[in-house]
MOPAC internal coordinates of N, CA, C and O (Angstrom, degrees):
PM7 1SCF
backbone

  N    0.0000 0     0.00 0     0.00 0    0    0    0
  C    1.4199 1     0.00 0     0.00 0    1    0    0
  C    1.5543 1   109.40 1     0.00 0    2    1    0
  O    1.2310 1   123.65 1   -38.21 1    3    2    1
  N    1.3519 1   110.60 1   141.79 1    3    2    1
  C    1.4325 1   116.90 1  -179.42 1    5    3    2
  C    1.5391 1   109.75 1  -105.82 1    6    5    3
  O    1.2310 1   120.84 1   -54.52 1    7    6    5
  N    1.3081 1   116.00 1   125.48 1    7    6    5
  C    1.4631 1   121.88 1  -173.71 1    9    7    6
  C    1.5058 1   113.19 1  -100.30 1   10    9    7
  O    1.2310 1   120.16 1   -51.64 1   11   10    9
  N    1.2763 1   117.29 1   128.36 1   11   10    9
  C    1.4859 1   123.20 1  -178.91 1   13   11   10
  C    1.5325 1   111.37 1   -99.52 1   14   13   11
  O    1.2310 1   119.84 1   151.49 1   15   14   13
  N    1.2214 1   117.91 1   -28.51 1   15   14   13
  C    1.4180 1   118.51 1  -178.17 1   17   15   14
  C    1.5177 1   115.19 1  -128.40 1   18   17   15
  O    1.2310 1   117.80 1    22.43 1   19   18   17
  N    1.3221 1   121.79 1  -157.57 1   19   18   17
  C    1.4873 1   124.30 1  -174.15 1   21   19   18
  C    1.5689 1   102.93 1   -80.59 1   22   21   19
  O    1.2310 1   122.57 1   -42.33 1   23   22   21
  N    1.2670 1   112.68 1   137.67 1   23   22   21
  C    1.4728 1   122.01 1   177.16 1   25   23   22
  C    1.5693 1   106.48 1   -85.61 1   26   25   23
  O    1.2310 1   123.69 1   -53.01 1   27   26   25
  N    1.3481 1   110.54 1   126.99 1   27   26   25
  C    1.4484 1   120.12 1   179.37 1   29   27   26
  C    1.5923 1   106.71 1  -108.04 1   30   29   27
  O    1.2310 1   122.54 1   -45.84 1   31   30   29
  N    1.2846 1   112.74 1   134.16 1   31   30   29
  C    1.4473 1   119.55 1   176.65 1   33   31   30
  C    1.5370 1   109.04 1  -118.11 1   34   33   31
  O    1.2310 1   120.49 1   -50.23 1   35   34   33
  N    1.3280 1   116.66 1   129.77 1   35   34   33
  C    1.4736 1   121.89 1   179.81 1   37   35   34
  C    1.4797 1   113.59 1  -135.51 1   38   37   35
  O    1.2310 1   123.05 1   -34.32 1   39   38   37
  N    1.3078 1   111.77 1   145.68 1   39   38   37
  C    1.4783 1   120.06 1   175.31 1   41   39   38
  C    1.5299 1   103.89 1  -113.08 1   42   41   39
  O    1.2310 1   122.51 1   -58.61 1   43   42   41
  N    1.3352 1   112.81 1   121.39 1   43   42   41
  C    1.5694 1   117.37 1  -177.23 1   45   43   42
  C    1.5346 1   107.36 1  -132.74 1   46   45   43
  O    1.2310 1   123.92 1   -15.26 1   47   46   45
  N    1.3492 1   110.08 1   164.74 1   47   46   45
  C    1.4795 1   116.77 1   175.99 1   49   47   46
  C    1.5437 1   108.28 1  -115.55 1   50   49   47
  O    1.2310 1   123.24 1   -48.99 1   51   50   49
  N    1.2719 1   111.40 1   131.01 1   51   50   49
  C    1.5326 1   116.80 1  -174.10 1   53   51   50
  C    1.5326 1   108.65 1  -117.89 1   54   53   51
  O    1.2310 1   121.36 1   -51.21 1   55   54   53
  N    1.3252 1   115.01 1   128.79 1   55   54   53
  C    1.4377 1   123.06 1  -179.41 1   57   55   54
  C    1.5947 1   108.64 1   -91.77 1   58   57   55
  O    1.2310 1   122.55 1   -45.70 1   59   58   57
  N    1.3226 1   112.72 1   134.30 1   59   58   57
  C    1.5007 1   114.19 1   175.16 1   61   59   58
  C    1.3945 1   112.63 1   111.77 1   62   61   59
  O    1.2310 1   114.86 1  -179.74 1   63   62   61
  N    1.4597 1   127.35 1     0.26 1   63   62   61
  C    1.4194 1   124.13 1   179.77 1   65   63   62
  C    1.5883 1    99.91 1   -89.97 1   66   65   63
  O    1.2310 1   122.02 1   -50.08 1   67   66   65
  N    1.3456 1   113.75 1   129.92 1   67   66   65
  C    1.5051 1   120.59 1  -177.97 1   69   67   66
  C    1.4619 1   118.45 1  -113.38 1   70   69   67
  O    1.2310 1   123.30 1   158.41 1   71   70   69
  N    1.3778 1   111.29 1   -21.59 1   71   70   69
  C    1.4649 1   119.64 1  -172.38 1   73   71   70
  C    1.4912 1   114.19 1  -156.48 1   74   73   71
  O    1.2310 1   119.19 1    -9.00 1   75   74   73
  N    1.3775 1   119.15 1   171.00 1   75   74   73
  C    1.4424 1   123.09 1   175.55 1   77   75   74
  C    1.5359 1   112.38 1   -53.71 1   78   77   75
  O    1.2310 1   119.87 1   144.34 1   79   78   77
  N    1.3786 1   117.85 1   -35.66 1   79   78   77
  C    1.4183 1   118.58 1   176.46 1   81   79   78
  C    1.5434 1   116.49 1   -59.07 1   82   81   79
  O    1.2310 1   122.22 1   141.52 1   83   82   81
  N    1.3034 1   113.36 1   -38.48 1   83   82   81
  C    1.4767 1   121.50 1   174.14 1   85   83   82
  C    1.5224 1   110.63 1   -57.89 1   86   85   83
  O    1.2310 1   121.96 1   133.86 1   87   86   85
  N    1.2914 1   113.85 1   -46.14 1   87   86   85
  C    1.5420 1   120.56 1   177.55 1   89   87   86
  C    1.5112 1   107.93 1   -57.28 1   90   89   87
  O    1.2310 1   117.43 1   132.15 1   91   90   89
  N    1.2854 1   122.50 1   -47.85 1   91   90   89
  C    1.4638 1   127.49 1   179.89 1   93   91   90
  C    1.4584 1   111.26 1   -60.08 1   94   93   91
  O    1.2310 1   120.01 1   127.40 1   95   94   93
  N    1.3467 1   117.59 1   -52.60 1   95   94   93
  C    1.4401 1   123.17 1  -179.93 1   97   95   94
  C    1.4549 1   111.51 1   -54.67 1   98   97   95
  O    1.2310 1   119.98 1   127.21 1   99   98   97
  N    1.3440 1   117.64 1   -52.79 1   99   98   97
  C    1.5091 1   120.14 1  -179.61 1  101   99   98
  C    1.5028 1   114.68 1   -64.26 1  102  101   99
  O    1.2310 1   121.88 1   146.46 1  103  102  101
  N    1.2822 1   114.01 1   -33.54 1  103  102  101
  C    1.5097 1   115.94 1   179.25 1  105  103  102
  C    1.5242 1   106.50 1   -71.23 1  106  105  103
  O    1.2310 1   117.59 1   141.00 1  107  106  105
  N    1.2768 1   122.20 1   -39.00 1  107  106  105
  C    1.4904 1   119.67 1  -179.20 1  109  107  106
  C    1.5109 1   110.79 1   -70.44 1  110  109  107
  O    1.2310 1   119.54 1   141.29 1  111  110  109
  N    1.4142 1   118.49 1   -38.71 1  111  110  109
  C    1.4037 1   119.89 1   175.93 1  113  111  110
  C    1.5574 1   114.47 1   -62.63 1  114  113  111
  O    1.2310 1   120.56 1   138.47 1  115  114  113
  N    1.3006 1   116.53 1   -41.53 1  115  114  113
  C    1.4761 1   121.44 1  -178.62 1  117  115  114
  C    1.5877 1   108.40 1   -70.71 1  118  117  115
  O    1.2310 1   120.31 1   138.22 1  119  118  117
  N    1.3077 1   117.01 1   -41.78 1  119  118  117
  C    1.4226 1   120.16 1  -178.44 1  121  119  118
  C    1.5577 1   111.12 1   -62.30 1  122  121  119
  O    1.2310 1   120.32 1   147.54 1  123  122  121
  N    1.3557 1   117.00 1   -32.46 1  123  122  121
  C    1.4613 1   121.98 1   174.25 1  125  123  122
  C    1.4772 1   113.35 1   -62.01 1  126  125  123
  O    1.2310 1   120.45 1   153.14 1  127  126  125
  N    1.2983 1   116.75 1   -26.86 1  127  126  125
  C    1.4539 1   127.45 1   176.35 1  129  127  126
  C    1.5328 1   113.63 1   -93.68 1  130  129  127
  O    1.2310 1   119.95 1  -167.02 1  131  130  129
  N    1.3068 1   117.71 1    12.98 1  131  130  129
  C    1.4241 1   125.93 1  -178.93 1  133  131  130
  C    1.5460 1   114.02 1    58.44 1  134  133  131
  O    1.2310 1   122.06 1  -142.96 1  135  134  133
  N    1.4088 1   113.67 1    37.04 1  135  134  133
  C    1.4441 1   120.30 1   171.75 1  137  135  134
  C    1.5059 1   105.71 1  -105.21 1  138  137  135
  O    1.2310 1   121.15 1   -48.63 1  139  138  137
  N    1.3276 1   115.41 1   131.37 1  139  138  137
  C    1.4266 1   122.36 1  -179.04 1  141  139  138
  C    1.5374 1   108.11 1   -92.36 1  142  141  139
  O    1.2310 1   120.25 1   -58.82 1  143  142  141
  N    1.3040 1   117.13 1   121.18 1  143  142  141
  C    1.5041 1   120.11 1   176.26 1  145  143  142
  C    1.4852 1   108.30 1   -89.30 1  146  145  143
  O    1.2310 1   121.64 1   -67.95 1  147  146  145
  N    1.3532 1   114.46 1   112.05 1  147  146  145
  C    1.4255 1   122.08 1   177.67 1  149  147  146
  C    1.4701 1   117.10 1   -79.28 1  150  149  147
  O    1.2310 1   120.94 1   143.79 1  151  150  149
  N    1.3025 1   115.80 1   -36.21 1  151  150  149
  C    1.4305 1   120.68 1   172.08 1  153  151  150
  C    1.6082 1   106.97 1  -158.31 1  154  153  151
  O    1.2310 1   122.47 1   -27.07 1  155  154  153
  N    1.3372 1   112.88 1   152.93 1  155  154  153
  C    1.4960 1   116.29 1   179.07 1  157  155  154
  C    1.5162 1   105.33 1  -151.66 1  158  157  155
  O    1.2310 1   120.97 1   -36.36 1  159  158  157
  N    1.3470 1   115.76 1   143.64 1  159  158  157
  C    1.4920 1   119.82 1   177.07 1  161  159  158
  C    1.5168 1   108.66 1  -146.32 1  162  161  159
  O    1.2310 1   122.16 1   -59.62 1  163  162  161
  N    1.3477 1   113.47 1   120.38 1  163  162  161
  C    1.5841 1   117.27 1   176.70 1  165  163  162
  C    1.5008 1   107.95 1   -71.32 1  166  165  163
  O    1.2310 1   118.35 1   154.03 1  167  166  165
  N    1.3734 1   120.74 1   -25.97 1  167  166  165
  C    1.4202 1   121.80 1  -177.52 1  169  167  166
  C    1.4770 1   113.32 1   -64.94 1  170  169  167
  O    1.2310 1   119.66 1   139.31 1  171  170  169
  N    1.2659 1   118.25 1   -40.69 1  171  170  169
  C    1.4995 1   124.51 1  -178.52 1  173  171  170
  C    1.3985 1   114.92 1  -106.66 1  174  173  171
  O    1.2310 1   118.41 1   166.06 1  175  174  173
  N    1.4151 1   120.64 1   -13.94 1  175  174  173
  C    1.4376 1   123.30 1  -176.52 1  177  175  174
  C    1.5255 1   113.27 1    81.18 1  178  177  175
  O    1.2310 1   120.55 1  -177.79 1  179  178  177
  N    1.2844 1   116.56 1     2.21 1  179  178  177
  C    1.4466 1   121.27 1  -176.05 1  181  179  178
  C    1.5143 1   110.19 1   -74.56 1  182  181  179
  O    1.2310 1   121.52 1   -39.49 1  183  182  181
  N    1.3491 1   114.70 1   140.51 1  183  182  181
  C    1.4714 1   124.71 1   178.13 1  185  183  182
  C    1.4696 1   110.68 1  -143.75 1  186  185  183
  O    1.2310 1   119.37 1   -60.91 1  187  186  185
  N    1.2853 1   118.81 1   119.09 1  187  186  185
  C    1.4974 1   124.05 1   175.75 1  189  187  186
  C    1.4407 1   109.84 1  -110.32 1  190  189  187
  O    1.2310 1   119.85 1   -60.53 1  191  190  189
  N    1.2399 1   117.89 1   119.47 1  191  190  189
  C    1.4966 1   125.30 1  -176.98 1  193  191  190
  C    1.5293 1   111.96 1  -122.09 1  194  193  191
  O    1.2310 1   122.24 1   -19.06 1  195  194  193
  N    1.3178 1   113.31 1   160.94 1  195  194  193
  C    1.4438 1   123.59 1   177.09 1  197  195  194
  C    1.6482 1   104.59 1  -136.62 1  198  197  195
  O    1.2310 1   120.59 1   -45.27 1  199  198  197
  N    1.2607 1   116.48 1   134.73 1  199  198  197
  C    1.5306 1   118.79 1   179.95 1  201  199  198
  C    1.4941 1   110.61 1  -155.42 1  202  201  199
  O    1.2310 1   121.49 1   -21.74 1  203  202  201
  N    1.2833 1   114.75 1   158.26 1  203  202  201
  C    1.5114 1   125.84 1  -178.08 1  205  203  202
  C    1.4955 1   102.72 1   -89.88 1  206  205  203
  O    1.2310 1   121.03 1   -62.94 1  207  206  205
  N    1.3386 1   115.64 1   117.06 1  207  206  205
  C    1.4415 1   120.62 1   178.83 1  209  207  206
  C    1.5011 1   115.05 1   -63.66 1  210  209  207
  O    1.2310 1   118.13 1   166.34 1  211  210  209
  N    1.3811 1   121.18 1   -13.66 1  211  210  209
  C    1.4226 1   121.98 1   179.14 1  213  211  210
  C    1.5760 1   106.55 1   -91.34 1  214  213  211
  O    1.2310 1   119.63 1   164.19 1  215  214  213
  N    1.2564 1   118.30 1   -15.81 1  215  214  213
  C    1.4406 1   121.15 1   178.38 1  217  215  214
  C    1.5130 1   116.51 1   -89.44 1  218  217  215
  O    1.2310 1   122.11 1   137.60 1  219  218  217
  N    1.3529 1   113.57 1   -42.40 1  219  218  217
  C    1.5464 1   122.49 1  -179.67 1  221  219  218
  C    1.5239 1   106.98 1  -151.23 1  222  221  219
  O    1.2310 1   121.77 1   -31.45 1  223  222  221
  N    1.4044 1   114.21 1   148.55 1  223  222  221
  C    1.3562 1   119.02 1   176.22 1  225  223  222
  C    1.5918 1   108.52 1  -104.97 1  226  225  223
  O    1.2310 1   121.94 1    -6.82 1  227  226  225
  N    1.4000 1   113.88 1   173.18 1  227  226  225
  C    1.4497 1   114.86 1  -175.35 1  229  227  226
  C    1.5215 1   110.92 1   -72.89 1  230  229  227
  O    1.2310 1   119.26 1   147.87 1  231  230  229
  N    1.2707 1   119.02 1   -32.13 1  231  230  229
  C    1.5367 1   121.62 1   177.88 1  233  231  230
  C    1.5781 1   108.44 1   -57.39 1  234  233  231
  O    1.2310 1   120.40 1   135.54 1  235  234  233
  N    1.3881 1   116.84 1   -44.46 1  235  234  233
  C    1.5215 1   116.02 1  -179.51 1  237  235  234
  C    1.5254 1   108.48 1   -66.39 1  238  237  235
  O    1.2310 1   119.23 1   144.33 1  239  238  237
  N    1.2324 1   119.07 1   -35.67 1  239  238  237
  C    1.5189 1   123.70 1   178.38 1  241  239  238
  C    1.5354 1   110.45 1   -58.73 1  242  241  239
  O    1.2310 1   122.17 1   132.28 1  243  242  241
  N    1.4203 1   113.45 1   -47.72 1  243  242  241
  C    1.4445 1   116.50 1   179.39 1  245  243  242
  C    1.5404 1   111.20 1   -65.58 1  246  245  243
  O    1.2310 1   120.57 1   143.14 1  247  246  245
  N    1.3830 1   116.51 1   -36.86 1  247  246  245
  C    1.4202 1   120.43 1   179.45 1  249  247  246
  C    1.4911 1   111.18 1   -65.25 1  250  249  247
  O    1.2310 1   118.25 1   139.61 1  251  250  249
  N    1.3275 1   120.94 1   -40.39 1  251  250  249
  C    1.4878 1   123.24 1  -179.46 1  253  251  250
  C    1.6100 1   106.48 1   -66.14 1  254  253  251
  O    1.2310 1   118.81 1   142.74 1  255  254  253
  N    1.3082 1   119.87 1   -37.26 1  255  254  253
  C    1.4744 1   122.25 1   178.41 1  257  255  254
  C    1.5048 1   108.73 1   -66.26 1  258  257  255
  O    1.2310 1   121.05 1   136.33 1  259  258  257
  N    1.3479 1   115.60 1   -43.67 1  259  258  257
  C    1.4481 1   115.32 1  -178.23 1  261  259  258
  C    1.5195 1   115.06 1   -68.88 1  262  261  259
  O    1.2310 1   121.59 1   151.21 1  263  262  261
  N    1.3482 1   114.57 1   -28.79 1  263  262  261
  C    1.4667 1   115.33 1   173.90 1  265  263  262
  C    1.5071 1   115.53 1   -63.34 1  266  265  263
  O    1.2310 1   120.71 1   162.47 1  267  266  265
  N    1.4117 1   116.25 1   -17.53 1  267  266  265
  C    1.3819 1   122.91 1   177.86 1  269  267  266
  C    1.5770 1   113.61 1   -98.41 1  270  269  267
  O    1.2310 1   122.41 1  -175.93 1  271  270  269
  N    1.3796 1   113.00 1     4.07 1  271  270  269
  C    1.4408 1   120.02 1   177.98 1  273  271  270
  C    1.5152 1   114.68 1    89.93 1  274  273  271
  O    1.2310 1   120.66 1  -162.13 1  275  274  273
  N    1.3477 1   116.34 1    17.87 1  275  274  273
  C    1.5134 1   120.54 1  -177.32 1  277  275  274
  C    1.5086 1   105.74 1  -114.04 1  278  277  275
  O    1.2310 1   121.88 1   -40.03 1  279  278  277
  N    1.4033 1   114.00 1   139.97 1  279  278  277
  C    1.4908 1   120.26 1   179.24 1  281  279  278
  C    1.5518 1   104.46 1  -109.48 1  282  281  279
  O    1.2310 1   123.03 1   -43.89 1  283  282  281
  N    1.3661 1   111.81 1   136.11 1  283  282  281
  C    1.4270 1   117.35 1   167.05 1  285  283  282
  C    1.4629 1   114.24 1   -83.74 1  286  285  283
  O    1.2310 1   119.39 1   -62.35 1  287  286  285
  N    1.3880 1   118.78 1   117.65 1  287  286  285
  C    1.4128 1   123.02 1  -174.90 1  289  287  286
  C    1.5345 1   112.05 1   -86.58 1  290  289  287
  O    1.2310 1   121.16 1   134.49 1  291  290  289
  N    1.3196 1   115.38 1   -45.51 1  291  290  289
  C    1.4434 1   121.72 1   179.65 1  293  291  290
  C    1.4616 1   115.48 1  -141.92 1  294  293  291
  O    1.2310 1   120.10 1   180.00 1  295  294  293

């Protein structure tokens, strides 16, 4: 991945992940948006991501997750 801007790293909690398939689905969706998934757990809802702020912003990431039925809690 080529980065144009400052890399942002975030730890968030996502509501609605129920199984390993949810982890795979969300990882694929985020990677399509050039968001790197550093760790993800359906058991705790924890998601650690890294992204280029010039490529995508956090609001768009939250929107992509919401489109799949998942809510960002923190």
